[in-house]
C-alpha positions in Angstrom: 0.0 0.0 0.0 1.6 3.3 -1.1 1.7 6.4 0.9 -0.6 8.1 -1.6 -3.3 5.5 -1.0 -3.0 6.0 2.8 -3.4 9.7 2.3 -6.4 9.1 0.0 -8.1 7.0 2.7 -7.4 9.6 5.4 -8.8 12.4 3.1 -11.9 10.4 2.5 -12.5 9.9 6.3 -11.9 13.6 7.1 -14.3 14.6 4.3 -17.0 12.3 5.6 -16.5 13.7 9.2 -16.6 17.3 7.9 -19.8 16.6 6.0 -21.4 15.2 9.2 -20.2 18.1 11.4 -21.5 20.7 8.9 -24.8 19.0 8.4 -25.4 18.8 12.2 -25.0 22.6 12.4 -28.0 24.8 11.7 -27.4 28.5 11.0 -30.7 29.5 12.5 -30.0 28.2 16.0 -31.4 24.7 15.5 -29.5 21.6 14.7 -27.8 19.5 17.4 -27.8 22.4 19.9 -31.6 22.6 19.9 -32.1 18.9 20.2 -30.1 18.7 23.5 -33.1 20.1 25.3 -31.6 22.4 27.9 -28.5 23.9 29.5 -28.2 21.2 32.1 -27.2 18.4 29.7 -23.7 18.1 28.2 -22.6 21.6 29.1 -25.4 23.5 27.4 -26.2 24.9 24.0 -23.3 27.3 23.9 -20.7 24.5 24.5 -22.2 22.4 21.7 -22.0 25.3 19.3 -18.4 26.0 20.3 -17.5 22.3 19.9 -19.1 22.1 16.4 -17.4 25.4 15.3 -13.9 24.2 16.6 -14.3 20.8 15.1 -15.2 22.3 11.7 -12.0 24.4 11.7 -9.9 21.5 12.9 -11.2 19.1 10.2 -10.9 21.8 7.5 -7.3 22.4 8.5 -6.6 18.7 8.6 -8.1 18.3 5.1 -5.8 21.0 3.7 -2.7 19.5 5.4 -3.6 16.0 4.1 -4.1 17.2 0.6 -0.7 19.0 0.6 1.1 16.0 2.0 -0.6 13.7 -0.5 0.5 15.9 -3.4 4.1 15.6 -2.1 3.8 11.8 -2.0 2.2 11.7 -5.4 5.2 13.3 -7.1 7.4 10.4 -6.0 5.1 7.9 -7.6 5.4 9.5 -11.0 8.9 8.3 -11.3 7.6 4.7 -11.2 5.3 5.5 -14.2 8.2 6.9 -16.1 10.1 3.6 -15.7 7.1 1.7 -17.2 7.1 4.2 -20.2 10.9 3.9 -20.6 10.7 0.1 -20.5 8.1 0.0 -23.3 10.1 2.4 -25.4 13.3 0.4 -25.0 11.4 -2.7 -26.2 11.0 -1.2 -29.7 14.1 -1.4 -31.8 15.8 1.9 -32.4 17.5 2.8 -35.6 21.1 3.6 -35.1 21.6 5.0 -38.6 21.9 8.7 -38.8 21.2 10.5 -42.0 23.9 12.8 -43.0 22.9 16.3 -43.8 22.7 17.2 -47.4 25.9 18.6 -48.8 25.6 22.2 -49.8 25.4 22.9 -53.5 28.4 24.8 -54.8 27.6 28.4 -55.6 27.7 29.2 -59.3 30.6 31.4 -60.2 29.5 34.5 -62.1 30.8 34.5 -65.6 32.2 37.8 -66.7 30.7 39.0 -70.0 33.2 38.9 -72.9 33.9 42.1 -74.9 
């Protein structure tokens, strides 16, 4: 399993979590904070809103970092693809004959008019 594949799996997980966190939030004051029921459970509505806000920023930052790290690991795997291309090109016979450039034509010498 290559490092790019590992990053791809991690990016997928972070994206899924980010979608869930964003869908739980409600911009009009509803969402998870309204379903808790009161300020006595789980630290209240304000704590839930702060948690969702911070988790959104953390997951978004993690997504950016993972994408940048995966792009660095992807550049290393391109060299493997070049080896495959080079191997297929070396399988075809190459002509070793080089055509010589055409010899320049001698310039015509001007003939002086006779008197």
